[in-house]
C-alpha positions as CSV (number, residue, x, y, z in Angstrom):
1,M,0.1,0.1,0.1
2,N,1.3,3.5,-0.9
3,I,0.6,5.1,2.4
4,D,1.1,8.7,1.1
5,A,-1.3,8.3,-1.7
6,Y,-3.9,6.6,0.7
7,L,-3.4,9.4,3.3
8,E,-3.8,12.1,0.7
9,R,-7.0,10.5,-0.7
10,A,-8.5,9.9,2.7
11,L,-7.7,13.4,4.1
12,A,-8.4,15.5,0.9
13,Q,-11.5,17.2,2.6
14,K,-11.3,19.6,5.5
15,V,-14.1,17.5,7.2
16,S,-11.8,14.3,6.8
17,R,-9.0,16.2,8.5
18,R,-11.1,17.2,11.4
19,A,-12.3,13.5,11.8
20,F,-8.6,12.4,11.6
21,A,-7.9,15.0,14.3
22,K,-10.6,13.6,16.6
23,R,-9.5,10.0,16.2
24,L,-5.8,10.9,16.8
25,D,-6.8,12.8,19.8
26,M,-9.0,10.0,21.1
27,A,-6.1,7.4,20.6
28,L,-3.7,9.7,22.4
29,K,-6.0,10.0,25.4
30,R,-6.8,6.3,25.5
31,T,-3.1,5.5,25.7
32,N,-2.1,8.4,27.9
33,T,0.3,9.6,25.3
34,T,1.4,13.2,25.1
35,S,1.9,15.3,22.0
36,G,5.4,15.8,23.2
37,R,5.9,12.0,23.3
38,V,4.7,11.7,19.7
39,A,6.7,14.5,18.7
40,K,9.9,13.1,20.1
41,H,9.0,9.5,18.8
42,L,8.7,11.1,15.2
43,A,11.4,13.7,15.5
44,V,9.1,16.4,14.7
45,S,8.1,19.6,16.6
46,E,5.4,19.5,19.2
47,S,3.6,22.3,17.4
48,D,3.3,19.9,14.3
49,V,1.4,17.3,16.5
50,T,-0.8,20.2,17.9
51,L,-1.6,21.1,14.3
52,W,-2.5,17.5,13.5
53,R,-4.7,17.3,16.6
54,A,-6.6,20.4,15.6
55,G,-7.1,19.2,12.1
56,V,-5.2,22.0,10.5
57,T,-2.6,19.8,8.9
58,T,-2.0,16.0,8.7
59,P,1.2,13.9,9.0
60,N,2.8,12.5,5.9
61,G,2.5,8.7,5.2
62,T,5.7,7.7,7.1
63,E,4.7,9.8,10.2
64,C,1.1,8.4,10.2
65,S,2.4,4.8,10.0
66,R,4.8,5.6,13.0
67,I,1.9,7.2,14.9
68,C,-0.3,4.1,14.3
69,S,2.5,1.8,15.6
70,L,3.1,3.9,18.7
71,L,-0.7,4.1,19.5
72,H,-1.4,0.6,18.4
73,V,-4.1,1.6,15.9
74,N,-4.4,0.7,12.2
75,V,-3.7,3.3,9.5
76,E,-7.2,2.7,8.1
77,W,-8.9,3.4,11.3
78,L,-6.9,6.6,12.0
79,C,-7.4,8.0,8.5
80,E,-10.8,6.8,7.7
81,G,-12.5,5.6,10.8
82,D,-13.0,2.1,9.3
83,S,-14.5,0.2,12.1
84,D,-13.2,-3.1,10.9
85,A,-9.6,-2.0,10.9
86,R,-9.3,-0.5,14.3
87,S,-6.6,-1.2,16.9
88,H,-4.7,-4.5,16.9
89,E,-4.8,-4.4,20.6
90,S,-7.2,-6.1,23.0
91,G,-10.9,-6.2,22.2
92,K,-11.7,-3.9,25.1
93,Y,-9.4,-1.3,23.6
94,R,-10.9,-1.7,20.2
95,R,-14.5,-1.3,21.6
96,E,-13.5,2.0,23.3
97,L,-12.0,3.5,20.1
98,V,-15.3,3.1,18.1
């Protein structure tokens, strides 16, 4: 899968960016992960992560993939909210993310 093309297509609309931001924020809260930790993990600024969480901008494909790995969620869920492709963690966590 070309994750950059997938991400660009999925997040082309402003509404999609806001939905992405909401899911990202939800996953961060569920895992008690700070924007600072994500920024450090990805070697980006904390303000970049803040802009992602606000739905102003979105991460590139590599960054998105690394975020998903850190937060234990699938790219499809984070980008599109696909309920069949949520977290690969425990069932309890998956149900909470829906």
